[in-house]
C-alpha positions in Angstrom: 57.2 91.3 -7.2 58.2 93.4 -4.2 59.7 92.0 -0.9 60.5 93.7 2.2 63.1 92.1 4.9 64.8 93.5 8.0 66.8 92.7 10.8 68.6 94.2 13.8 72.1 94.5 14.3 74.0 92.6 16.7 76.4 94.5 19.3 79.3 93.9 17.1 77.7 94.9 14.0 76.5 98.3 15.6 80.0 99.4 15.8 80.6 98.6 12.0 81.3 101.7 9.9 78.8 103.0 7.4 80.3 101.4 4.7 80.6 98.0 6.3 76.8 98.5 7.4 76.0 99.3 3.8 77.7 96.2 2.5 76.2 93.9 5.2 72.7 95.0 4.2 73.3 94.0 0.4 74.9 90.6 1.8 71.8 90.0 3.9 69.4 90.9 0.9 71.3 88.7 -1.5 71.5 85.9 1.1 67.8 86.3 2.0 66.4 86.2 -1.5 68.9 83.8 -3.0 66.3 81.5 -4.0 64.6 83.8 -6.0 67.8 85.2 -7.5 69.6 81.9 -8.6 70.1 81.7 -12.1 69.4 85.5 -12.7 72.1 88.3 -13.4 72.1 90.4 -10.4 73.1 94.1 -10.7 73.5 96.0 -7.6 72.9 99.7 -7.5 74.1 102.0 -4.9 74.5 105.5 -4.1 77.0 104.9 -1.4 80.4 106.1 -3.4 82.8 104.2 -1.2 81.2 100.8 -2.0 81.7 101.7 -5.8 85.5 101.7 -5.4 85.8 99.2 -2.6 87.5 96.4 -4.7 90.0 98.8 -6.2 91.2 100.0 -2.7 94.6 98.3 -1.8 93.9 98.5 2.1 90.1 97.2 2.3 89.4 95.3 5.2 89.3 91.7 4.5 85.9 91.0 6.0 84.6 93.4 3.3 86.5 91.7 0.6 85.0 88.3 1.7 81.5 89.8 1.6 82.0 91.0 -1.9 83.2 87.5 -3.1 
């Protein structure tokens, strides 16, 4: 199956950094398709290098850490 989903950013989200927007898109997709993903192993592939190392960074923003959990 192939699905498509989109949404607009609110005023506050438009001011997010590129990294925050990339992670927001992942969180949105996982939340949107949660019913299809339950019980499955999910691996997220991204070409955004910062996201790959976000958990290792000691000074990550708390919002980003929450989204990753």
